[in-house]
C-alpha positions as CSV (number, residue, x, y, z in Angstrom):
1,M,-44.2,59.7,-42.3
2,S,-46.9,61.1,-44.4
3,A,-50.5,60.0,-45.2
4,A,-51.1,62.3,-48.1
5,A,-53.7,61.5,-50.7
6,T,-51.2,60.0,-53.2
7,A,-48.0,58.1,-52.9
8,T,-46.1,60.8,-54.8
9,L,-47.2,63.5,-52.3
10,A,-46.7,61.3,-49.3
11,A,-43.2,60.2,-50.4
12,R,-42.2,63.8,-51.0
13,E,-43.5,65.0,-47.6
14,A,-42.0,62.1,-45.7
15,A,-38.6,62.4,-47.4
16,T,-38.5,66.1,-46.8
17,Q,-39.3,65.7,-43.1
18,A,-36.7,63.0,-42.7
19,L,-34.1,65.1,-44.5
20,E,-34.7,68.0,-42.2
21,T,-34.2,65.7,-39.2
22,L,-30.7,64.9,-40.4
23,Q,-29.8,68.5,-39.8
24,G,-27.5,68.9,-42.7
25,Q,-25.9,65.5,-42.7
26,T,-25.7,63.6,-46.0
27,P,-28.2,60.7,-46.3
28,K,-26.5,57.5,-47.3
29,L,-29.4,55.1,-46.9
30,A,-33.2,55.6,-47.3
31,I,-35.4,52.9,-45.8
32,V,-38.9,53.4,-47.4
33,F,-42.2,51.7,-46.8
34,A,-45.2,52.5,-48.9
35,S,-48.8,51.3,-49.0
36,V,-49.6,49.3,-52.1
37,S,-53.2,50.5,-52.0
38,Y,-51.9,53.8,-53.5
39,P,-52.6,53.7,-57.3
40,D,-49.3,55.5,-57.9
41,V,-47.3,53.5,-55.4
42,E,-44.7,52.7,-58.1
43,L,-43.6,56.3,-58.0
44,A,-42.9,56.4,-54.2
45,A,-39.2,55.4,-54.3
46,R,-38.5,57.6,-57.3
47,T,-40.0,60.6,-55.5
48,V,-37.9,59.9,-52.4
49,R,-34.9,59.8,-54.8
50,S,-35.8,63.3,-56.1
51,V,-35.6,64.6,-52.5
52,V,-32.6,62.7,-51.0
53,G,-30.3,62.5,-54.0
54,D,-27.6,59.9,-54.2
55,A,-28.6,57.6,-51.3
56,Q,-29.2,53.9,-51.5
57,I,-33.0,53.2,-51.3
58,V,-34.4,49.9,-49.9
59,G,-37.6,48.8,-48.2
60,G,-40.9,47.5,-49.4
61,S,-44.6,47.5,-49.2
62,S,-46.2,47.9,-45.8
63,G,-48.7,45.6,-44.0
64,A,-51.6,47.9,-43.5
65,C,-49.8,50.5,-41.3
66,V,-46.9,52.9,-41.5
67,F,-45.8,55.1,-38.7
68,G,-43.4,58.0,-37.8
69,S,-42.4,59.6,-34.6
70,D,-45.8,61.1,-33.8
71,T,-48.5,59.4,-35.9
72,T,-49.7,56.2,-37.6
73,A,-51.7,55.6,-40.7
74,S,-53.3,52.7,-42.5
75,R,-52.1,54.2,-45.8
76,G,-49.0,56.3,-46.2
77,V,-45.3,56.4,-46.8
78,S,-42.6,56.1,-44.1
79,V,-39.0,57.2,-44.8
80,V,-36.1,56.6,-42.5
81,L,-32.9,58.3,-43.5
82,V,-29.5,57.2,-42.1
83,G,-26.5,59.4,-42.9
84,G,-23.4,61.2,-41.7
85,D,-19.7,60.3,-41.6
86,G,-20.2,57.4,-39.1
87,L,-21.4,54.8,-41.6
88,E,-21.0,53.2,-45.0
89,V,-23.6,51.2,-46.9
90,E,-23.5,48.4,-49.5
91,S,-26.6,46.8,-51.1
92,R,-27.1,43.7,-53.2
93,T,-30.1,41.8,-54.6
94,A,-30.6,38.1,-55.2
95,Q,-33.3,36.7,-57.5
96,L,-36.0,34.6,-55.9
97,G,-35.5,31.0,-57.0
98,S,-35.4,27.7,-55.1
99,P,-37.3,27.2,-51.8
100,S,-34.0,27.2,-50.0
101,L,-33.2,30.7,-51.2
102,M,-29.5,29.7,-51.6
103,E,-29.3,32.2,-54.4
104,T,-29.1,34.8,-51.6
105,V,-25.8,33.4,-50.3
106,P,-23.6,35.1,-52.9
107,A,-25.3,38.5,-52.4
108,A,-24.7,38.2,-48.6
109,E,-21.1,37.2,-49.2
110,K,-20.5,40.3,-51.3
111,V,-21.9,42.4,-48.5
112,A,-19.7,40.6,-45.9
113,Q,-16.6,41.3,-48.1
114,A,-17.6,45.0,-48.1
115,A,-17.9,44.8,-44.3
116,D,-14.3,43.5,-44.1
117,R,-13.0,46.3,-46.2
118,A,-15.0,48.9,-44.2
119,A,-13.6,47.5,-40.9
120,L,-10.1,48.3,-42.1
121,R,-11.3,51.9,-42.4
122,G,-12.6,52.0,-38.9
123,F,-16.2,50.9,-39.5
124,G,-16.0,47.9,-37.3
125,H,-19.8,47.2,-36.6
126,F,-21.7,45.2,-39.2
127,A,-25.4,44.9,-39.5
128,C,-27.2,43.3,-42.4
129,L,-30.6,44.6,-43.3
130,V,-32.8,42.1,-45.2
131,F,-36.1,42.6,-47.1
132,A,-38.0,40.0,-49.1
133,P,-41.6,39.9,-50.4
134,G,-43.8,38.2,-47.8
135,I,-46.2,35.3,-48.4
136,S,-44.0,33.6,-51.0
137,V,-40.8,33.4,-49.0
138,D,-39.9,30.9,-46.2
139,G,-38.5,33.2,-43.5
140,E,-36.4,30.4,-41.9
141,A,-34.8,29.6,-45.2
142,L,-34.1,33.3,-45.9
143,V,-32.2,33.9,-42.6
144,A,-30.3,30.7,-43.0
145,A,-29.1,31.8,-46.5
146,V,-28.2,35.3,-45.3
147,R,-26.4,34.0,-42.3
148,K,-24.4,31.5,-44.4
149,G,-23.3,34.3,-46.7
150,A,-22.9,37.2,-44.2
151,G,-21.0,35.2,-41.6
152,A,-21.4,34.7,-37.8
153,H,-20.2,38.3,-37.0
154,A,-23.1,40.0,-38.7
155,Q,-26.1,41.3,-36.9
156,L,-29.3,40.8,-38.8
157,A,-32.5,42.8,-39.1
158,G,-35.3,43.2,-41.6
159,A,-38.7,41.8,-42.7
160,L,-40.9,39.9,-45.0
161,T,-42.9,42.8,-46.5
162,G,-46.6,43.2,-46.4
163,D,-49.3,44.2,-48.9
164,D,-52.1,46.0,-46.9
165,L,-53.4,42.5,-45.9
166,T,-54.6,41.4,-49.4
167,M,-52.1,38.5,-49.1
168,D,-51.2,38.5,-52.8
169,R,-48.9,41.5,-53.7
170,P,-46.0,42.1,-51.4
171,K,-43.1,44.0,-52.9
172,V,-39.5,45.1,-52.0
173,I,-37.9,48.3,-52.9
174,F,-34.4,48.5,-54.4
175,G,-33.1,51.5,-56.1
176,D,-36.1,53.4,-57.4
177,E,-38.3,50.3,-58.1
178,L,-40.9,48.1,-56.4
179,R,-40.1,44.5,-57.2
180,D,-41.5,41.1,-56.3
181,D,-38.8,38.9,-57.7
182,C,-35.8,39.5,-55.4
183,V,-34.3,39.6,-51.9
184,V,-32.6,42.9,-50.9
185,V,-29.5,42.6,-48.6
186,T,-28.0,45.8,-47.3
187,G,-24.8,46.0,-45.2
188,I,-24.6,48.9,-42.8
189,F,-21.1,49.4,-41.5
190,T,-20.7,51.8,-38.5
191,K,-18.2,53.1,-36.1
192,T,-20.6,52.8,-33.2
193,P,-22.9,49.9,-32.3
194,I,-26.3,49.3,-33.8
195,G,-28.8,48.2,-31.1
196,I,-31.2,45.4,-32.3
197,A,-33.9,44.0,-30.1
198,A,-37.0,41.9,-30.6
199,R,-39.9,41.1,-28.2
200,H,-43.5,40.0,-28.7
201,G,-45.1,39.5,-25.2
202,W,-47.0,36.3,-26.1
203,A,-47.1,33.4,-23.6
204,A,-47.9,29.7,-23.9
205,V,-51.5,28.8,-23.0
206,G,-51.6,25.3,-24.5
207,P,-49.8,22.0,-23.8
208,I,-46.5,21.0,-25.5
209,R,-47.2,19.3,-28.9
210,T,-44.7,17.6,-31.2
211,V,-44.5,18.3,-35.0
212,T,-44.9,14.9,-36.5
213,R,-45.3,15.9,-40.1
214,A,-44.3,19.1,-41.9
215,D,-43.5,19.9,-45.5
216,G,-41.4,23.1,-45.6
217,I,-43.7,25.9,-44.6
218,H,-46.7,23.7,-44.4
219,L,-47.6,22.2,-41.0
220,I,-49.5,18.9,-41.5
221,E,-49.6,17.0,-38.2
222,L,-49.2,17.6,-34.5
223,D,-48.9,14.5,-32.2
224,G,-49.8,12.3,-35.1
225,R,-53.1,14.1,-35.8
226,P,-54.2,16.8,-38.3
227,A,-52.4,19.9,-37.1
228,L,-55.4,22.2,-37.7
229,D,-57.6,20.1,-35.4
230,V,-55.1,20.1,-32.6
231,W,-54.4,23.8,-33.0
232,I,-58.1,24.7,-32.8
233,E,-58.7,22.4,-29.8
234,D,-55.9,23.9,-27.8
235,A,-57.0,27.4,-28.7
236,V,-60.6,26.7,-27.7
237,R,-59.5,25.3,-24.4
238,A,-57.6,28.6,-23.9
239,G,-60.7,30.6,-24.5
240,A,-60.8,31.1,-28.3
241,A,-64.0,31.4,-30.3
242,P,-62.6,30.6,-33.8
243,P,-64.7,31.3,-37.0
244,T,-65.5,28.5,-39.4
245,D,-64.5,30.2,-42.6
246,R,-61.0,29.0,-43.5
247,R,-59.6,32.4,-44.5
248,E,-61.1,34.1,-41.5
249,L,-59.8,31.2,-39.3
250,A,-56.2,31.7,-40.5
251,L,-56.3,35.4,-39.7
252,Y,-58.0,34.8,-36.4
253,L,-55.3,32.4,-35.2
254,A,-52.6,34.6,-36.5
255,N,-53.9,37.5,-34.5
256,H,-54.9,35.8,-31.3
257,Y,-53.6,32.2,-31.0
258,E,-50.3,31.7,-32.7
259,L,-47.9,28.8,-32.5
260,G,-44.8,29.1,-30.3
261,I,-41.7,27.0,-30.8
262,S,-40.7,25.8,-27.3
263,S,-37.3,24.4,-28.1
264,G,-34.2,26.0,-29.6
265,S,-35.0,29.6,-28.6
266,S,-32.3,31.9,-27.3
267,P,-32.2,35.4,-25.7
268,R,-32.5,38.1,-28.3
269,V,-32.1,41.2,-26.2
270,A,-29.4,42.9,-24.3
271,V,-27.0,40.8,-22.3
272,N,-26.1,43.8,-20.1
273,P,-26.8,42.7,-16.5
274,S,-28.4,46.1,-15.8
275,D,-31.0,45.5,-18.5
276,P,-34.3,44.2,-17.0
277,T,-35.2,42.5,-20.2
278,T,-32.0,40.4,-20.3
279,G,-32.9,36.9,-21.5
280,N,-35.6,38.0,-23.9
281,G,-38.1,38.7,-21.2
282,P,-38.6,40.3,-17.8
283,R,-36.1,39.0,-15.3
284,G,-34.5,36.7,-17.8
285,V,-37.5,34.7,-19.0
286,S,-37.1,33.6,-22.6
287,E,-39.9,34.0,-25.1
288,L,-41.0,31.2,-27.5
289,I,-40.4,31.8,-31.2
290,A,-43.8,32.8,-32.7
291,R,-45.1,31.3,-35.9
292,A,-48.2,32.7,-37.7
293,P,-50.5,30.9,-40.1
294,F,-50.8,32.6,-43.5
295,A,-53.4,30.3,-45.0
296,I,-55.1,26.9,-44.6
297,R,-55.2,24.5,-47.5
298,E,-58.2,22.5,-48.5
299,D,-56.6,19.4,-47.0
300,G,-56.1,21.2,-43.7
301,A,-52.4,21.8,-44.0
302,I,-51.4,25.1,-42.4
303,R,-49.2,27.4,-44.4
304,L,-46.8,29.2,-42.0
305,S,-44.4,32.1,-42.6
306,G,-41.4,29.9,-41.8
307,S,-40.6,26.2,-42.0
308,L,-40.8,23.9,-39.0
309,A,-38.8,20.7,-38.6
310,D,-40.3,17.3,-37.7
311,G,-39.8,16.8,-34.0
312,A,-40.1,20.4,-33.0
313,A,-41.9,21.1,-29.7
314,V,-44.6,23.7,-30.1
315,R,-47.4,25.3,-28.0
316,I,-50.3,27.6,-28.6
317,M,-49.7,31.2,-27.4
318,H,-51.9,34.1,-26.5
319,A,-51.3,37.7,-25.3
320,S,-53.2,40.5,-23.7
321,R,-53.1,44.1,-24.9
322,N,-50.9,45.0,-21.9
323,D,-48.5,42.1,-22.6
324,L,-48.0,43.3,-26.2
325,L,-47.4,46.9,-25.3
326,R,-45.0,46.0,-22.5
327,A,-43.0,43.8,-24.8
328,S,-42.5,46.5,-27.5
329,S,-41.5,49.0,-24.8
330,E,-38.9,46.5,-23.5
331,A,-37.6,45.9,-27.0
332,A,-37.0,49.6,-27.4
333,A,-35.3,50.0,-24.0
334,S,-33.1,47.1,-24.8
335,A,-32.2,48.4,-28.3
336,V,-31.1,51.7,-26.7
337,L,-28.8,49.8,-24.3
338,R,-27.3,47.8,-27.1
339,A,-26.6,50.9,-29.1
340,G,-24.4,51.9,-26.2
341,S,-24.7,55.6,-26.4
342,R,-27.1,58.4,-27.2
343,V,-29.5,57.2,-30.0
344,A,-30.0,59.3,-33.1
345,G,-33.1,57.4,-34.2
346,A,-34.6,54.0,-34.9
347,L,-36.2,51.9,-37.5
348,V,-39.2,49.9,-36.2
349,L,-40.6,46.8,-37.8
350,A,-43.8,45.5,-36.2
351,C,-45.8,42.4,-37.2
352,S,-49.2,43.1,-38.8
353,G,-50.6,40.6,-36.3
354,R,-49.8,43.1,-33.6
355,L,-51.9,45.7,-35.4
356,A,-54.8,43.3,-35.6
357,A,-54.4,42.2,-32.0
358,L,-54.1,45.7,-30.5
359,G,-56.7,47.3,-32.8
360,D,-57.4,50.9,-31.8
361,S,-54.6,50.7,-29.2
362,F,-51.9,50.0,-31.8
363,P,-50.8,53.7,-32.0
364,Q,-49.7,53.4,-28.4
365,E,-47.0,50.9,-29.5
366,P,-44.9,53.3,-31.7
367,A,-45.6,56.1,-29.3
368,E,-44.1,54.2,-26.4
369,I,-41.2,53.1,-28.6
370,R,-40.6,56.7,-29.5
371,R,-40.6,57.6,-25.8
372,Q,-38.1,54.9,-24.9
373,I,-35.8,55.8,-27.9
374,G,-35.9,59.5,-27.2
375,A,-35.3,60.2,-30.9
376,P,-37.1,60.1,-34.2
377,I,-38.5,56.7,-35.3
378,G,-40.1,55.4,-38.5
379,G,-41.2,52.1,-39.9
380,A,-44.1,49.9,-40.8
381,C,-46.1,46.8,-40.1
382,V,-44.7,43.7,-41.9
383,F,-45.5,40.0,-42.4
384,G,-42.4,38.5,-40.7
385,E,-39.6,40.0,-38.6
386,I,-35.8,39.4,-38.7
387,A,-33.6,40.2,-35.7
388,R,-30.3,38.6,-34.7
389,N,-27.4,39.7,-32.6
390,V,-24.1,38.0,-32.8
391,R,-24.7,35.5,-30.0
392,D,-28.3,34.6,-31.0
393,V,-29.4,31.3,-32.4
394,D,-32.8,32.3,-33.8
395,A,-33.4,35.1,-36.2
396,F,-36.9,34.9,-37.8
397,F,-40.1,35.7,-35.9
398,N,-43.8,36.6,-36.2
399,T,-46.0,38.8,-34.1
400,T,-42.9,40.5,-32.9
401,A,-41.7,44.1,-32.6
402,V,-38.2,44.7,-33.8
403,V,-36.4,47.9,-33.0
404,I,-33.1,48.9,-34.7
405,A,-31.5,51.8,-32.9
406,F,-28.7,53.9,-34.4
407,A,-26.2,55.6,-32.1
408,A,-25.7,59.3,-32.6
């Protein structure tokens, strides 16, 4: 990672550092995150290309923070290179179209077909890396479409990209370009397992409520009342002091009192009995699926990052600083176990809400993940997180730290 003064300089420095870490192996995939606040951010991916050569380049804009193995920055470029003879890569894009994002299914199918061919050559492990521009995309619809195309045997990881918290300009990277009109689906086919784990550390602090009216990503009613009124009441009872400004209120709730889906969740971490985080929490306690508010409409409807179904049971959640840091450490430890052997490095995707909630303590999160991984890491803050292992039901989250560990 580099926080140089321009995107061009930062991309060159980060890519050069990452290439040195590969120790002579040929890079096959470059995962790049860049801050859109750079005036020359459009040149970031092209600059990475000039350093790494003929590697597939994917990624996107960051959500107000990028990080590497030893440092974090509010503005910079992060480059994670994956290479060597132990993997193959296939990337496709799908144009953003309908709210259901069914246009993504054929792209995921093409990647799955490539995975089948790779398996015949000995690359039997299949992970699908997915990036889509945040804000405008329904995360639940996205993972449903990718799962439909990629099939049940695919692991999933990825993110809705950020935009330095301006909430109006998220981008994805494909090839050498920043784009806001497509979903990127990348198949990673390996001879050794890829360890994927997700944890957030938030716990329910409010009563169980029922979604009685929702319209896609807009939550309208809880228990037959305006959802915003119920959300605020439960948060206040739990100790919240919410602002009155609508935009500030959405950010406050996203960072401190999110919604948790209390039905349909499943373990998303290692099933190894020796793993203390089995069951998606310490000693097998499952976490609720977190949902963050992006905005509040004039009529009070709450725009979420992913759709909710009528009848879903939800609860307000909160977390302490220690809870958040413990959860990301557990995710890293679990990802290492899932990789099944010595880890070469990891990609980390952390919700921007964690950055806001942890404040000055946020650098401790990637530092502890790096300690648990025992190898180089890189990544960024994002607006929605994707993580699914083969047995998992759920795949899209908020306020979550996702760790993707690559075996050496």
